[in-house]
N, C-alpha and C positions, 0 to 999 in steps of 0.2 A: 880654275873655271871648269865646270862640268858641261860637256857638250852632249845633249840628248840626241840619240839616234832616231831618225824619222821612222815612224811606224810603217811597215810595208802594207800596202793594201791587200785585200783577200786574194790569195793565189788562185783560187778557183775562178775569179773574174778574168784573170789573164789567160788561164788554160781554156776557158770557154769563149774567148774573144774570136770572132770570125775572121778578123783582120781583113782579108778579102776572100769571099766565098770560092770554094772549088779548088783551093790550093793546099798542099800539105805544109806542115809546120814542124820544125825541129825545136824542141824545148831543151835547152842545156842549163841544168840547175847547178849552181856553183856556190862556193863559199866566198865571202869577201877575202878571206885568206886563201889565195889561189894555190898555195902549196898543198892543200887538201883536194883530192880529186873530186870532180863533179860527176854528173850523171846526165845522159842524154836519152830522150824518148822522142817518138815521132807520132804526131797526130795526122792521120790520113785526111784526104780531101772530104771524106764523108763525115768528119767530126769524131770518128772513133780512133782511139790510140792503137797503134799497130801492136799485134800480139804475135807470139811465136806459135809454132805448130802445136805445142802442148797447151795452148790457151793462156799462158802467162804473158804479162806485158813485156814487150821488147824494151830493153834498156842496156846501155853500155857505159863504162867508165869514160869520162870526157875531161881532158885537162885543158883549162883556159889560162895557163900560166906561161908568161914569157920568161926567158932566161934572165932578163933584167928585173923582173917582178916590179916594174914601174906601173903607174896608173894607166888606165885604158885610153886616156886622151893623148898620151905621148907615143910618138912613133916607136914601134918595137916594144911597147908596153903590153900589159895583160889585155886580153880580149875585153872590150868594154861591155858593160851591162846595157841591155836595151834591145830594140828591134832592128833586125837586118833584113834585107831582101836577099833571096838566093836566085841567081840569074842563070845558073846552069852548072854543068859538070865538066871536068877536064882531066888531063893527065899531065903531071908536072915534069919538067926537065931537071928540077933540083934533085940531086941524088939523095939528099937527106929526107926529103918528103917521100920519095919512092914512086913506084909505078901505079899504085892503087889509085883509082879515080878520086879526085877531090870534089867538093862542092864549093862553088864560088859565091861567097857572101859579100855583100856591100853595105856600107853605112850611107846615110843621107849625104848629099853633095858628091860623094864618090859615085853614087848611082843617081841617075836622073829621076825626076818624079815619075815618069812613065815606067821606068824599071821597077820602082817600088809598087806602083799600081798594077804592074803586069798588064798594061793596056795602053791604048792610044790616048794618053792624057797629057794635056799641056799645063804649063804653070811653073812657078818658081818655088824653091824650097823656103819654108819658114818653120819656126818652132811649132806654130799652130797646126801646120800641115802634118808634121811628125806626130803630134798629139792626137790628131784625128784618126790615126790608125789604131789607137789604143782604146780599151774600154774606159768609160768615164772615171771609174775609181782609181785608175792608174795615170791619168793625164797630168796630174799635178804632183806626182811622186818624183822628186828631183833625181834620185839615184838612177832611175830608169831612163833618164835623158842623156846618160853618158855616151851612148852610141851617136846621138845627135851632136853632142859636143865634139866627139872624136872626128866626125865628118867635117865640122867647121874647122878643126885643127889640121885637116889634111890627111888623116889616116886612110889607108887603103890596103888592098891585098891581104885581107884577113880570111884565110881559107879554112875549111873544115877538111883535114887531111890525115893521112897515116904517118908513119915514121919508120925509117930504117936505122935510126940512131941506136947504138948499143945502150940499152937501159942500165947496164952495169956501171956506167959512168956516174949514175945518180942513185946508186944503191943506198947511200947514207941519208937520202932525203925522204920526207913524208910521202911524196908523190910517186916514189918507185913502185912499180916498174914503168910508170909514165915517163915521157921525155918532154921537157919544155921546148918552146918554139920562139919565134920572133914576133909573137902576138896573135897567132892563129889558135884554132881549136884542134886538139890532137886526140885521135882515137888510137887505142893500143893495136900494135901489130907484132907478130912474132915470126922471125925468119930463121931458117936453118943456117947454123954456122958452117956446116959442111959444104953446102952447095948454093946457098943464097935463096933457097926455095921458100916461098911463103907458106908458113905453117897454119897461122890463124890471123884473121884481120877483122877487128871490130869496125874499122873504117869501111871496109867493103860491105859489111852487114848494115851499117848505117846508111850508106849510099843506096843499097838495094831497098831498104825499108822506105826511104824517102821517095824513091822513083817508082815504087811498085804500082802506082796508079797511072803511070805512063807519061809523067812529066818530071823534068828536073828543075822546074821553076817553083818558087814558094817563098817561105819565110823561115827565119831563125830568130828565136827568142832566147837571149841569155839573161837569166834572172838569178840573183843571189838570195839564198835562203839564210836562216839563222846560222850564225857562226858556231861551229862546234869543232873540237879537236879530233875530227874524224872525217873520212870521205862522205859525200852525200850518198844516201842509200834510198832504195825504192820506198821503204816504209814512211819516209818523211813526206812524200808527195802523193802516194797512191790513193788516199781518200779524196784528195782534191781532184785527181784525175778522174775518178769514178763520178764525182759530183759534176764535173765539167761535161763528161760524156752524156749524163742524164739531161743537163740543160740543152745541149746541142741536139739531142734526140727529139725534143719537143717541137 
């Protein structure tokens, strides 16, 4: 039996979705095969994607792979596809995550409706309420409901964080020099072997880009692109990013 893959709605519709006005959004573009590294970008509260000082779009490698490589609805599985709320930043006590600030993302049920709305909103969770956050073309796209299903299954504590794990343990893997997690989203960090000093942190850059507007509250969108035997690269999404910015500027 041949199983047809459900066609993904237009990516530009998702990138241009306001979600809730005035809040920043992290977009983490991934492969269904999570052993291939993804890519993260940040849309600021004004609807424009964050750029570096040289004018290029800010983007970093982003690994959404759990060590188990299990589906996203299973505890300690891969980060599920879908919409998360980001409720703040913090510093972990877990030595493998390290001291770089993380961003605290939550799925429905784990987060209250008010936390998702980032406002004083009452009510109970339903699939229709989750869909209401999404642009119309994405509301019936079942793969994007994985975050909703993960919440129903009791998943929690899926952070966006750095890593102090020695990447040499994973040199033989496609995602090297990334390091898998217990279901979180991991950005690259490099530490001095001589004195433990931080040399470079994509996680810190991501946290700064997200909070540059003065808030650590917002949203995370994890979306899978076409599967290829390669990491996600900027060229795959940049034209949709430009089109989304044009829509939001009107």
